[in-house]
BAPADREN-663417 format. One record per residue: residue number from 1; chain; x, y, z of N, C-alpha, C in turn. Coordinates in Angstrom, 2 decimals, decimal comma, always signed. Each point is the difference from the previous one (the first is absolute). Example, Ala and Ser with C-alpha at 12.3 -4.5 7.8 and 13.67 -1.06 7.14 Angstrom:
BEGIN
(pt 1 'A' (+13,19 -5,69 +7,80) (-0,89 +1,19 +0,00) (+0,90 +1,20 +0,00))
(pt 2 'A' (-0,35 +1,05 -0,72) (+0,82 +1,19 +0,06) (-0,77 +1,09 +0,73))
//
This chain:
BEGIN
(pt 1 'A' (+14,93 -124,00 -36,02) (+1,20 -0,15 +0,74) (+0,69 -1,29 -0,54))
(pt 2 'A' (+1,44 +0,15 -0,20) (+0,75 -1,09 -0,44) (+0,05 -1,07 +1,03))
(pt 3 'A' (+0,46 -1,16 -0,43) (+0,08 -1,02 +0,98) (+1,24 +0,20 +0,96))
(pt 4 'A' (+1,01 +0,59 -0,67) (+1,25 +0,37 +0,77) (-0,28 +0,95 +1,19))
(pt 5 'A' (-0,69 +1,05 -0,50) (-0,45 +1,00 +1,04) (-0,97 -0,56 +1,12))
(pt 6 'A' (-0,82 -0,82 -0,49) (-0,89 -0,64 +0,95) (+0,79 -0,79 +1,02))
(pt 7 'A' (+0,89 -0,78 -0,48) (+0,87 -0,82 +0,86) (+0,92 +0,88 +0,94))
(pt 8 'A' (+0,59 +1,06 -0,53) (+0,70 +0,96 +0,77) (-0,77 +0,49 +1,22))
(pt 9 'A' (-1,27 +0,51 -0,31) (-0,83 +0,55 +1,08) (-0,32 -1,08 +0,92))
(pt 10 'A' (-0,29 -1,23 -0,37) (-0,31 -1,03 +0,92) (+1,11 -0,26 +0,89))
(pt 11 'A' (+1,13 -0,06 -0,40) (+1,17 -0,26 +0,89) (+0,25 +1,21 +0,88))
(pt 12 'A' (-0,13 +1,12 -0,56) (+0,04 +1,18 +0,85) (-0,86 +0,09 +1,18))
(pt 13 'A' (-1,38 -0,23 -0,31) (-1,02 +0,03 +1,12) (+0,32 -1,02 +1,02))
(pt 14 'A' (+0,45 -1,18 -0,41) (+0,07 -1,14 +0,91) (+1,26 +0,12 +0,79))
(pt 15 'A' (+1,05 +0,49 -0,65) (+1,35 +0,22 +0,70) (-0,13 +1,15 +1,00))
(pt 16 'A' (-0,85 +0,98 -0,24) (-0,10 +1,04 +0,99) (-0,47 -0,40 +1,27))
(pt 17 'A' (-1,01 -0,97 +0,03) (-0,46 -0,61 +1,25) (+1,03 -0,76 +0,60))
(pt 18 'A' (+0,68 -0,87 -0,78) (+1,05 -0,80 +0,63) (+1,04 +0,83 +0,63))
(pt 19 'A' (+0,40 +1,02 -0,68) (+1,14 +0,80 +0,49) (-0,38 +0,66 +1,32))
(pt 20 'A' (-1,37 +0,44 +0,04) (-0,54 +0,59 +1,33) (+0,04 -0,93 +1,16))
(pt 21 'A' (-0,34 -1,34 -0,18) (+0,04 -0,93 +1,07) (+1,33 -0,47 +0,36))
(pt 22 'A' (+0,98 +0,03 -0,99) (+1,37 -0,26 +0,34) (+0,69 +1,17 +0,80))
(pt 23 'A' (-0,30 +1,13 -0,52) (+0,43 +1,21 +0,61) (-0,32 +0,01 +1,59))
(pt 24 'A' (-1,33 -0,24 +0,22) (-0,42 -0,03 +1,36) (+0,66 -1,05 +0,90))
(pt 25 'A' (+0,17 -1,30 -0,56) (+0,69 -0,95 +0,65) (+1,37 +0,35 +0,33))
(pt 26 'A' (+0,77 +0,46 -0,93) (+1,42 +0,38 +0,14) (+0,13 +0,98 +1,07))
(pt 27 'A' (-0,88 +1,09 -0,11) (+0,11 +1,17 +1,01) (-0,39 -0,76 +1,38))
(pt 28 'A' (-0,94 -0,90 +0,16) (-0,36 -0,53 +1,28) (+1,21 -0,79 +0,46))
(pt 29 'A' (+0,69 -0,68 -0,80) (+1,08 -0,80 +0,53) (+1,27 +0,98 +0,28))
(pt 30 'A' (+0,31 +0,98 -0,81) (+1,00 +0,87 +0,16) (+0,03 +0,77 +1,31))
(pt 31 'A' (-1,30 +0,52 +0,32) (-0,11 +0,94 +1,14) (-0,76 -0,84 +1,21))
(pt 32 'A' (+0,19 -1,27 -0,06) (-0,59 -1,00 +1,07) (-1,31 +0,40 +0,49))
(pt 33 'A' (-0,93 +0,22 -0,99) (-1,36 +0,25 +0,27) (-0,80 -1,20 +0,04))
(pt 34 'A' (-1,19 +0,09 +0,62) (-0,95 -1,18 -0,02) (-1,34 +0,55 -0,50))
(pt 35 'A' (-0,36 -0,15 -1,13) (-1,26 +0,51 -0,63) (-1,21 -0,92 -0,02))
(pt 36 'A' (+0,24 -1,10 +0,84) (-1,14 -1,03 +0,07) (-1,32 +0,59 +0,52))
(pt 37 'A' (+0,11 +1,13 +0,76) (-1,32 +0,66 +0,42) (-0,76 +0,63 -1,17))
(pt 38 'A' (+0,62 +0,09 -1,08) (-0,78 +0,51 -1,22) (-0,77 -1,12 -0,70))
(pt 39 'A' (+0,17 -1,23 +0,54) (-0,83 -1,10 -0,54) (-1,47 +0,18 +0,46))
(pt 40 'A' (-0,82 -0,97 -0,57) (-1,44 -0,06 +0,38) (-0,04 -0,75 +1,34))
(pt 41 'A' (-0,69 +0,72 +1,07) (-0,43 -0,73 +1,07) (-1,42 +0,07 +0,09))
(pt 42 'A' (-0,72 -1,32 -0,16) (-1,37 +0,07 -0,24) (-0,88 +0,59 +1,07))
(pt 43 'A' (-1,00 +0,60 -0,32) (-1,18 +0,52 +0,91) (+0,59 +1,09 +1,10))
(pt 44 'A' (+1,08 +0,72 -0,32) (+0,39 +1,04 +0,76) (+0,04 +1,27 -0,86))
(pt 45 'A' (-0,21 +1,09 +0,56) (+0,13 +1,36 -0,77) (+1,37 +0,20 -0,46))
(pt 46 'A' (+0,97 -0,17 +0,91) (+1,39 +0,23 -0,50) (+0,46 -1,07 -1,01))
(pt 47 'A' (-0,45 -1,15 +0,19) (+0,29 -1,11 -1,06) (-0,63 +0,23 -1,36))
(pt 48 'A' (-1,09 +0,86 -0,12) (-0,54 +0,24 -1,26) (+0,93 +0,80 -0,95))
(pt 49 'A' (+1,01 +0,67 +0,53) (+1,01 +0,72 -0,86) (+0,70 -1,02 -0,86))
(pt 50 'A' (+0,15 -1,24 +0,48) (+0,69 -1,03 -0,89) (-0,76 -0,36 -1,27))
(pt 51 'A' (-1,19 +0,33 -0,22) (-0,73 -0,29 -1,18) (+0,76 +0,84 -1,05))
(pt 52 'A' (+0,58 +1,12 +0,32) (+0,60 +0,80 -1,02) (+1,59 -0,30 -0,05))
(pt 53 'A' (+0,49 -0,32 +1,20) (+1,47 -0,13 +0,01) (+0,53 -1,41 -0,04))
(pt 54 'A' (-0,68 -1,00 +0,41) (+0,49 -1,33 +0,24) (+0,66 -0,60 -1,23))
(pt 55 'A' (-0,57 +0,13 -1,30) (+0,76 -0,52 -1,14) (+1,29 +0,68 -0,25))
(pt 56 'A' (+0,38 +1,00 +0,68) (+1,25 +0,66 -0,20) (+1,10 -0,47 +1,09))
(pt 57 'A' (-0,33 -0,71 +0,95) (+0,81 -0,43 +1,20) (+0,08 -1,58 -0,07))
(pt 58 'A' (+1,32 -0,44 +0,14) (+0,26 -1,45 -0,01) (+0,77 -0,39 +1,25))
(pt 59 'A' (-0,15 -1,19 +0,56) (+0,66 -0,45 +1,19) (+1,36 -0,20 -0,06))
(pt 60 'A' (+0,57 -0,42 -1,23) (+1,46 -0,15 -0,18) (+0,29 +0,02 -1,42))
(pt 61 'A' (+1,28 -0,13 -0,41) (+0,37 +0,12 -1,33) (-0,51 -1,34 -0,88))
(pt 62 'A' (+0,02 -1,07 +0,72) (-0,56 -1,28 -0,58) (-1,40 +0,23 -0,41))
(pt 63 'A' (-0,89 +0,51 +0,86) (-1,29 +0,33 -0,31) (-0,19 +0,98 -1,16))
(pt 64 'A' (+0,92 +1,09 -0,18) (-0,08 +1,04 -0,98) (+0,33 -0,72 -1,28))
(pt 65 'A' (+1,10 -0,81 +0,01) (+0,50 -0,65 -1,21) (-1,11 -0,96 -0,57))
(pt 66 'A' (-0,69 -0,79 +0,85) (-0,84 -0,98 -0,40) (-1,30 +0,66 -0,77))
(pt 67 'A' (-0,23 +1,22 +0,37) (-1,06 +0,74 -0,52) (+0,25 +0,81 -1,21))
(pt 68 'A' (+1,35 +0,40 -0,16) (+0,42 +0,83 -0,97) (-0,02 -0,61 -1,41))
(pt 69 'A' (+0,47 -1,23 -0,14) (-0,05 -0,66 -1,28) (-1,37 -0,18 -0,66))
(pt 70 'A' (-0,93 -0,59 +0,78) (-1,31 -0,08 -0,55) (-0,65 +1,33 -0,40))
(pt 71 'A' (+0,15 +0,95 +0,84) (-0,50 +1,51 -0,25) (+0,57 +0,34 -1,33))
(pt 72 'A' (+1,33 -0,13 -0,13) (+0,68 +0,53 -1,24) (-0,72 -0,70 -1,19))
(pt 73 'A' (-0,06 -1,34 -0,11) (-0,47 -0,62 -1,13) (-1,51 +0,38 -0,15))
(pt 74 'A' (-0,83 -0,18 +1,02) (-1,48 +0,14 -0,06) (-0,38 +1,45 -0,21))
(pt 75 'A' (+0,83 +0,92 +0,58) (-0,33 +1,40 -0,13) (+0,21 +0,53 -1,51))
(pt 76 'A' (+1,14 -0,43 -0,64) (+0,29 +0,44 -1,24) (-1,08 -0,55 -0,98))
(pt 77 'A' (-0,31 -1,26 +0,33) (-1,16 -0,75 -0,87) (-1,34 +0,82 +0,05))
(pt 78 'A' (-0,26 +0,46 +1,32) (-1,32 +0,65 +0,18) (+0,01 +1,32 -0,84))
(pt 79 'A' (+1,13 +0,84 +0,19) (+0,12 +1,17 -0,59) (+0,07 +0,00 -1,48))
(pt 80 'A' (+0,58 -1,10 -0,61) (+0,24 -0,20 -1,32) (-1,38 -0,38 -0,64))
(pt 81 'A' (-0,62 -1,03 +0,38) (-1,14 -0,57 -0,67) (-1,30 +0,64 +0,52))
(pt 82 'A' (-0,07 +0,67 +1,25) (-1,22 +0,52 +0,39) (+0,16 +1,42 +0,59))
(pt 83 'A' (+0,86 +0,83 -0,80) (+0,33 +1,19 +0,35) (-1,14 +1,01 +0,42))
(pt 84 'A' (-1,18 -0,11 -0,66) (-1,00 +0,96 +0,13) (-0,74 -0,31 +1,35))
(pt 85 'A' (+0,01 -1,22 +0,56) (-0,58 -0,25 +1,21) (+1,05 -0,50 +1,17))
(pt 86 'A' (+1,20 +0,18 -0,30) (+1,09 -0,53 +0,88) (-0,09 +0,74 +1,38))
(pt 87 'A' (-0,15 +1,27 -0,07) (-0,09 +0,87 +1,28) (-1,20 -0,45 +0,88))
(pt 88 'A' (-1,03 -0,28 -0,65) (-1,26 -0,31 +0,65) (+0,07 -1,42 +0,64))
(pt 89 'A' (+0,70 -0,80 -0,72) (+0,28 -1,41 +0,51) (+0,81 +0,00 +1,13))
(pt 90 'A' (+1,07 +0,78 +0,05) (+0,97 +0,11 +1,09) (-0,71 +0,70 +1,24))
(pt 91 'A' (-0,89 +0,90 -0,27) (-0,63 +0,72 +1,00) (-1,05 -0,99 +0,83))
(pt 92 'A' (-0,70 -0,79 -0,85) (-0,80 -0,85 +0,60) (+0,62 -1,14 +0,77))
(pt 93 'A' (+1,23 -0,46 -0,37) (+0,71 -1,11 +0,58) (+0,66 +0,65 +1,28))
(pt 94 'A' (+0,47 +1,20 -0,10) (+0,75 +0,72 +1,04) (-0,89 +0,21 +1,21))
(pt 95 'A' (-1,09 +0,66 -0,27) (-1,01 +0,48 +1,16) (-0,94 -0,97 +0,35))
(pt 96 'A' (-0,42 -0,79 -0,93) (-1,10 -1,12 +0,42) (+0,60 -1,08 +0,90))
(pt 97 'A' (+1,24 -0,55 -0,47) (+0,67 -0,89 +0,90) (+0,36 +0,62 +1,37))
(pt 98 'A' (+0,46 +1,26 -0,02) (+0,49 +0,51 +1,22) (-1,29 +0,28 +1,04))
(pt 99 'A' (-1,05 +0,41 -0,63) (-1,12 +0,26 +0,85) (-0,60 -1,21 +0,63))
(pt 100 'A' (-0,09 -1,01 -0,86) (-0,47 -1,36 +0,54) (+0,90 -0,72 +1,03))
(pt 101 'A' (+1,36 +0,23 -0,13) (+0,95 -0,51 +0,98) (-0,25 +0,66 +1,16))
(pt 102 'A' (-0,21 +1,38 +0,05) (-0,25 +0,85 +1,13) (-1,30 -0,55 +0,64))
(pt 103 'A' (-1,08 -0,46 -0,66) (-1,21 -0,51 +0,52) (+0,07 -1,23 +0,67))
(pt 104 'A' (+0,65 -1,06 -0,71) (-0,17 -1,40 +0,33) (+1,18 -0,67 +0,40))
(pt 105 'A' (+1,19 +0,50 -0,11) (+1,23 -0,67 +0,37) (+0,25 -0,15 +1,43))
(pt 106 'A' (+1,13 -0,70 +0,32) (+0,39 -0,22 +1,33) (+0,58 +1,20 +0,60))
(pt 107 'A' (+0,01 +0,12 +1,27) (+0,53 +1,21 +0,75) (+1,50 -0,10 -0,04))
(pt 108 'A' (+0,58 +0,53 -1,03) (+1,49 +0,03 -0,11) (+0,29 +1,05 -1,17))
(pt 109 'A' (+1,29 +0,34 -0,11) (+0,19 +1,02 -1,13) (+0,30 -0,90 -1,20))
(pt 110 'A' (-0,78 +0,56 -1,14) (+0,15 -0,67 -1,28) (+0,69 +0,96 -0,96))
(pt 111 'A' (+1,15 -0,56 -0,49) (+0,97 +0,78 -0,86) (+0,05 -0,58 -1,32))
(pt 112 'A' (+0,44 +0,83 -0,88) (+0,63 -0,45 -1,28) (-0,96 +0,06 -1,23))
(pt 113 'A' (+0,50 -0,12 -1,16) (-0,75 +0,08 -1,33) (-0,39 -1,32 -0,39))
(pt 114 'A' (-0,09 -1,04 +0,83) (-0,41 -1,31 -0,49) (-1,45 +0,01 -0,47))
(pt 115 'A' (-0,95 +0,90 +0,64) (-1,37 +0,12 -0,40) (+0,00 +0,50 -1,51))
(pt 116 'A' (+0,84 +0,90 -0,37) (+0,05 +0,47 -1,36) (+0,47 -1,11 -0,89))
(pt 117 'A' (+1,04 -0,72 +0,38) (+0,40 -1,27 -0,86) (-1,08 -0,83 -0,29))
(pt 118 'A' (-0,74 -0,50 +1,07) (-1,05 -0,84 -0,04) (-1,17 +0,48 -1,01))
(pt 119 'A' (-0,22 +1,34 +0,23) (-1,01 +0,62 -0,77) (+0,27 +0,04 -1,44))
(pt 120 'A' (+1,29 +0,27 -0,36) (+0,46 -0,03 -1,39) (+0,04 -1,34 -0,64))
(pt 121 'A' (+0,46 -0,98 +0,80) (-0,05 -1,43 -0,38) (-1,43 -0,41 -0,53))
(pt 122 'A' (-0,97 +0,27 +0,98) (-1,41 -0,53 -0,29) (-0,69 +0,92 -0,88))
(pt 123 'A' (+0,31 +1,31 -0,28) (-0,50 +0,82 -1,07) (+0,47 -0,61 -1,34))
(pt 124 'A' (+1,34 -0,25 -0,13) (+0,48 -0,55 -1,23) (-0,61 -1,35 -0,43))
(pt 125 'A' (-0,18 -0,93 +1,01) (-0,52 -1,17 -0,15) (-1,55 +0,08 -0,34))
(pt 126 'A' (-0,72 +0,73 +0,63) (-1,38 +0,27 -0,11) (-0,31 +0,58 -1,47))
(pt 127 'A' (+0,59 +1,10 -0,17) (-0,29 +0,72 -1,23) (+0,44 -0,90 -1,20))
(pt 128 'A' (+1,12 -0,67 +0,21) (+0,41 -0,95 -1,24) (-0,96 -1,13 -0,16))
(pt 129 'A' (-0,59 -0,52 +1,01) (-0,99 -1,01 -0,16) (-1,47 +0,59 -0,50))
(pt 130 'A' (-0,23 +1,19 +0,53) (-1,33 +0,58 -0,52) (+0,14 +0,43 -1,44))
(pt 131 'A' (+1,19 +0,40 -0,49) (+0,11 +0,43 -1,38) (+0,77 -0,97 -0,83))
(pt 132 'A' (+0,40 -1,18 +0,52) (+0,76 -0,98 -0,68) (+1,17 +0,61 -0,58))
(pt 133 'A' (+0,76 +0,83 +0,82) (+1,23 +0,80 -0,41) (+1,20 -0,68 +0,45))
(pt 134 'A' (+0,70 -0,53 -0,94) (+1,10 -0,87 +0,35) (+1,20 +0,77 +0,57))
(pt 135 'A' (+0,22 +1,29 -0,40) (+0,97 +0,84 +0,49) (+0,03 +0,14 +1,56))
(pt 136 'A' (-1,14 +0,40 +0,57) (-0,14 +0,26 +1,26) (+0,02 -1,39 +0,89))
(pt 137 'A' (-0,65 -0,95 -0,56) (-0,03 -1,36 +0,67) (+1,58 -0,57 +0,14))
(pt 138 'A' (+0,66 +0,32 -1,09) (+1,38 -0,64 -0,02) (+0,92 +0,72 +1,13))
(pt 139 'A' (-0,16 +1,35 +0,16) (+0,73 +0,68 +0,87) (-0,31 -0,43 +1,44))
(pt 140 'A' (-1,21 -0,24 +0,36) (-0,43 -0,31 +1,41) (+0,55 -1,39 +0,07))
(pt 141 'A' (-0,17 -0,86 -0,91) (+0,56 -1,52 +0,08) (+1,40 +0,03 +0,33))
(pt 142 'A' (+0,64 +0,89 -0,71) (+1,46 +0,08 +0,21) (+0,44 +0,32 +1,40))
(pt 143 'A' (-0,70 +0,93 +0,63) (+0,21 +0,39 +1,41) (-0,45 -1,16 +0,91))
(pt 144 'A' (-1,05 -0,61 -0,18) (-0,38 -1,18 +0,85) (+1,04 -1,08 -0,35))
(pt 145 'A' (+0,45 -0,20 -1,13) (+1,10 -1,05 -0,18) (+1,16 +0,28 +0,77))
(pt 146 'A' (+0,49 +1,20 -0,06) (+1,33 +0,36 +0,71) (-0,14 -0,06 +1,52))
(pt 147 'A' (-1,21 +0,28 +0,60) (-0,23 +0,09 +1,34) (-0,53 -1,32 +0,49))
(pt 148 'A' (-0,67 -0,83 -0,90) (-0,37 -1,25 +0,39) (-1,10 -0,04 +1,04))
(pt 149 'A' (+0,05 -0,89 +0,90) (-1,17 -0,22 +1,03) (-0,09 +1,11 +0,97))
(pt 150 'A' (+1,08 +0,98 +0,08) (-0,09 +1,05 +0,96) (-1,15 +0,94 -0,34))
(pt 151 'A' (-0,37 +0,05 -1,25) (-1,12 +0,87 -0,44) (-1,33 -0,56 +0,67))
(pt 152 'A' (-0,32 -1,32 -0,10) (-1,20 -0,56 +0,60) (+0,17 +0,02 +1,42))
(pt 153 'A' (+1,13 -0,41 +0,67) (+0,20 -0,11 +1,44) (-0,18 +1,34 +0,66))
(pt 154 'A' (+0,26 +1,15 -0,73) (-0,07 +1,30 +0,44) (-1,54 +0,34 +0,30))
(pt 155 'A' (-0,96 -0,62 -0,54) (-1,34 +0,11 +0,28) (-0,70 -0,83 +1,20))
(pt 156 'A' (+0,96 -0,62 +0,58) (-0,32 -0,80 +1,18) (+0,59 +0,34 +1,16))
(pt 157 'A' (-0,58 -0,04 +1,24) (+0,60 +0,33 +1,33) (+0,91 -0,97 +0,40))
(pt 158 'A' (+1,08 -0,26 -0,67) (+1,10 -1,05 +0,45) (+1,15 +0,55 +0,70))
(pt 159 'A' (+0,18 +1,38 -0,11) (+1,08 +0,67 +0,73) (-0,39 +1,12 +0,73))
(pt 160 'A' (+0,27 +0,07 +1,32) (-0,44 +1,11 +0,83) (+0,59 +1,44 -0,59))
(pt 161 'A' (+1,23 -0,08 -0,52) (+0,57 +1,20 -0,48) (-0,37 +0,44 -1,40))
(pt 162 'A' (-0,85 -0,71 -0,71) (-0,49 +0,32 -1,20) (-1,52 +0,47 +0,00))
(pt 163 'A' (-0,28 +1,24 -0,65) (-1,29 +0,49 -0,06) (-0,79 -0,56 -0,97))
(pt 164 'A' (-0,57 -1,14 +0,11) (-0,76 -0,74 -0,97) (-1,21 +0,87 -0,28))
(pt 165 'A' (-0,43 +0,75 +0,98) (-1,09 +0,96 -0,31) (+0,15 +1,05 -1,05))
(pt 166 'A' (+1,25 +0,46 +0,01) (+0,40 +0,93 -1,07) (+0,00 -0,58 -1,39))
(pt 167 'A' (+0,40 -1,16 +0,07) (+0,09 -0,87 -1,32) (-1,47 -0,28 -0,55))
(pt 168 'A' (-0,82 -0,42 +0,93) (-1,40 -0,38 -0,43) (-0,61 +1,35 -0,56))
(pt 169 'A' (+0,00 +1,08 +0,93) (-0,70 +1,19 -0,49) (+0,54 +0,59 -1,32))
(pt 170 'A' (+1,37 -0,20 -0,10) (+0,66 +0,42 -1,26) (-0,54 -0,78 -1,25))
(pt 171 'A' (-0,04 -1,28 +0,21) (-0,48 -0,88 -1,10) (-1,48 +0,34 -0,25))
(pt 172 'A' (-0,79 +0,19 +1,05) (-1,43 +0,42 -0,38) (-0,17 +1,24 -0,73))
(pt 173 'A' (+0,91 +1,03 +0,35) (-0,07 +1,29 -0,69) (+0,48 -0,17 -1,42))
(pt 174 'A' (+0,96 -0,83 -0,28) (+0,39 -0,32 -1,35) (-1,07 -0,63 -0,79))
(pt 175 'A' (-0,77 -0,96 +0,49) (-1,15 -0,55 -0,67) (-1,16 +1,04 -0,27))
(pt 176 'A' (-0,23 +0,85 +0,93) (-1,04 +1,10 -0,09) (+0,49 +0,90 -1,13))
(pt 177 'A' (+1,29 +0,36 +0,00) (+0,47 +1,00 -1,09) (-0,24 -0,69 -1,46))
(pt 178 'A' (+0,23 -1,19 -0,11) (+0,05 -0,74 -1,16) (-1,43 -0,06 -0,52))
(pt 179 'A' (-1,10 -0,28 +0,87) (-1,23 -0,04 -0,37) (-0,56 +1,46 -0,43))
(pt 180 'A' (+0,52 +1,02 +0,78) (-0,41 +1,34 -0,26) (+0,33 +0,52 -1,49))
(pt 181 'A' (+1,32 -0,33 -0,31) (+0,62 +0,59 -1,09) (+0,11 -0,97 -1,26))
(pt 182 'A' (-0,62 -1,04 +0,09) (+0,15 -1,14 -1,13) (-0,63 +0,57 -1,30))
(pt 183 'A' (-0,83 +0,94 +0,07) (-0,77 +0,49 -1,28) (+0,36 +1,35 -0,43))
(pt 184 'A' (+1,21 +0,40 +0,39) (+0,47 +1,37 -0,33) (+0,65 +0,34 -1,39))
(pt 185 'A' (+0,32 -1,26 -0,72) (+0,59 +0,18 -1,27) (-0,46 -0,89 -1,08))
(pt 186 'A' (+0,29 +0,25 -1,30) (-0,24 -0,77 -1,02) (+1,28 -0,93 -0,34))
(pt 187 'A' (-0,24 -1,25 -0,28) (+1,17 -0,82 -0,26) (-0,15 -0,58 -1,41))
(pt 188 'A' (+0,91 +0,32 -0,77) (-0,08 -0,26 -1,45) (+1,12 -0,95 -0,49))
(pt 189 'A' (-0,18 -1,04 -0,67) (+0,98 -0,84 -0,52) (+0,34 +0,37 -1,44))
(pt 190 'A' (+1,26 +0,40 -0,15) (+0,36 +0,57 -1,33) (+1,34 -0,98 -0,32))
(pt 191 'A' (-0,21 -0,81 -0,96) (+1,06 -0,94 -0,46) (+0,66 -0,65 +1,13))
(pt 192 'A' (-0,86 -0,54 +1,03) (+0,40 -0,76 +1,06) (+0,64 +0,81 +1,03))
(pt 193 'A' (+0,02 +1,34 -0,13) (+0,59 +0,77 +0,99) (-1,13 +0,91 +0,71))
(pt 194 'A' (+0,00 -0,15 +1,41) (-1,05 +0,77 +0,75) (+0,38 +1,44 +0,30))
(pt 195 'A' (-1,01 +0,85 -0,29) (+0,26 +1,36 +0,18) (-1,20 +0,61 +0,88))
(pt 196 'A' (+0,40 +0,97 +0,91) (-1,00 +0,49 +0,79) (-0,40 +1,49 -0,64))
(pt 197 'A' (-1,33 +0,20 -0,02) (-0,40 +1,17 -0,59) (-1,03 +0,53 +1,05))
(pt 198 'A' (+0,27 +1,27 +0,50) (-0,83 +0,65 +1,00) (-1,30 +0,44 -0,63))
(pt 199 'A' (-1,08 +0,06 +0,70) (-1,36 +0,38 -0,41) (+0,06 +1,38 -0,73))
(pt 200 'A' (+0,88 +1,04 +0,58) (-0,10 +1,14 -0,51) (+0,77 +0,20 -1,29))
(pt 201 'A' (+0,90 -1,00 -0,37) (+0,76 +0,09 -1,13) (-0,50 -0,68 -1,09))
(pt 202 'A' (-1,00 -0,76 +0,01) (-0,55 -0,75 -1,13) (-1,39 -0,24 +0,35))
(pt 203 'A' (-0,91 +0,36 -0,93) (-1,45 -0,15 +0,11) (-0,43 -1,35 -0,34))
(pt 204 'A' (-1,13 -0,36 +0,48) (-0,69 -1,27 -0,35) (-0,11 -0,06 -1,55))
(pt 205 'A' (-0,45 +0,91 -0,68) (-0,19 -0,11 -1,44) (+1,29 -0,26 -0,69))
(pt 206 'A' (+1,14 +0,64 +0,48) (+1,25 -0,25 -0,66) (+0,40 -1,41 +0,18))
(pt 207 'A' (-0,18 -0,62 +1,10) (+0,27 -1,32 +0,21) (-0,62 -0,97 -0,84))
(pt 208 'A' (-1,41 +0,22 -0,16) (-0,72 -0,86 -0,85) (+0,40 +0,16 -1,42))
(pt 209 'A' (+0,27 +1,27 -0,47) (+0,37 +0,15 -1,34) (+1,29 -0,67 -0,31))
(pt 210 'A' (+0,92 +0,07 +0,95) (+1,26 -0,61 -0,25) (-0,23 -1,64 -0,13))
(pt 211 'A' (-0,77 -0,44 +0,87) (-0,20 -1,53 +0,05) (-0,78 -0,35 -1,31))
(pt 212 'A' (-0,85 +0,84 -0,56) (-0,74 -0,41 -1,25) (+0,86 +0,24 -1,22))
(pt 213 'A' (+0,89 +0,93 -0,03) (+0,72 +0,27 -1,21) (+1,42 -0,72 -0,15))
(pt 214 'A' (+0,47 -0,42 +1,12) (+1,35 -0,58 +0,02) (+0,12 -1,38 +0,21))
(pt 215 'A' (-1,06 -0,80 -0,30) (+0,02 -1,50 +0,16) (+1,03 -0,57 -1,07))
(pt 216 'A' (+0,06 +0,48 -1,13) (+0,79 -0,61 -0,95) (+1,36 +0,57 -0,10))
(pt 217 'A' (+0,19 +1,13 +0,68) (+1,42 +0,67 +0,00) (+0,67 -0,21 +1,24))
(pt 218 'A' (-0,50 +0,42 +1,16) (+0,77 -0,03 +1,25) (-0,55 -0,93 +0,96))
(pt 219 'A' (-1,15 -0,68 -0,30) (-0,56 -0,99 +0,84) (-0,21 +0,52 +1,40))
(pt 220 'A' (-0,63 +1,14 +0,14) (-0,25 +0,60 +1,41) (-1,36 -0,51 +0,47))
(pt 221 'A' (-0,01 -0,42 +1,10) (-1,32 -0,55 +0,73) (-0,10 +0,80 +1,25))
(pt 222 'A' (-1,27 +0,32 +0,36) (-0,23 +0,54 +1,37) (+0,04 -1,04 +1,06))
(pt 223 'A' (+0,78 +0,04 +0,94) (+0,14 -1,00 +1,02) (-0,84 +0,34 +1,17))
(pt 224 'A' (-0,04 +1,19 +0,46) (-0,94 +0,52 +1,08) (-0,34 +1,31 -0,29))
(pt 225 'A' (-1,39 +0,19 +0,40) (-0,62 +1,39 -0,06) (-0,44 +0,33 +1,37))
(pt 226 'A' (+0,53 +1,34 +0,37) (-0,41 +0,48 +1,34) (-1,38 +0,10 +0,25))
(pt 227 'A' (-0,82 +0,52 -1,05) (-1,46 +0,29 +0,28) (-0,72 -0,47 -1,14))
(pt 228 'A' (-0,34 -1,32 -0,14) (-0,59 -0,47 -1,12) (-1,43 +0,69 -0,35))
(pt 229 'A' (-0,69 +0,55 +0,96) (-1,29 +0,61 -0,27) (+0,18 +1,26 -0,94))
(pt 230 'A' (+1,15 +0,49 -0,05) (+0,20 +1,20 -0,90) (-0,04 -0,33 -1,42))
(pt 231 'A' (+0,12 -1,38 -0,40) (-0,10 -0,43 -1,30) (-1,39 +0,29 -0,61))
(pt 232 'A' (-0,96 +0,01 +0,82) (-1,42 +0,15 -0,41) (-0,33 +1,36 -0,36))
(pt 233 'A' (+0,78 +1,03 +0,60) (-0,28 +1,47 -0,24) (+0,23 +0,40 -1,36))
//
């Protein structure tokens, strides 16, 4: 897959979700609807529906706008750099955070995609630190820089109208995703340019052959090996 096609698909997947939540909010405003009942209301059977629907509903347009930019940036990054596990990461963040909000949060309606935002931020930060991957680290740090202290304050119970529980469970789910999927790829340094190679696309033997024969020509070195034990086979 070419880099342009990968980027195009990453933008398409991310923008599809953004279009959906904007269409819902515009329809809610146009037809004078109140969809807050689709949020998570903890420890009630009716409120459990919000585990599936709450990331699609926002309290107002400011709430929606504040979530849209980081989702656009982090979502494209996730699909571009981690396409093979992106859907799994999103599913973990989406449902894990929603379930635990329903279990432990305050008795109120919890709305919005901020849990996904925090999950993606902490996924990029964690996987970047675990793999020492500058690309994903820089993207997360950019979002933190743009939003400043509001990222950290969102994890604290400082405002009654802010669901810090959603932020915390989203952040935890991002950490869990990073740990689960940190060993899914080979990372190779080829003339100072990092390339991702999926396990099914390149065998262990091919990697070692490249590293042994190309020292004097392309200066390729193995940076990370998904399953070192396979070397012994």
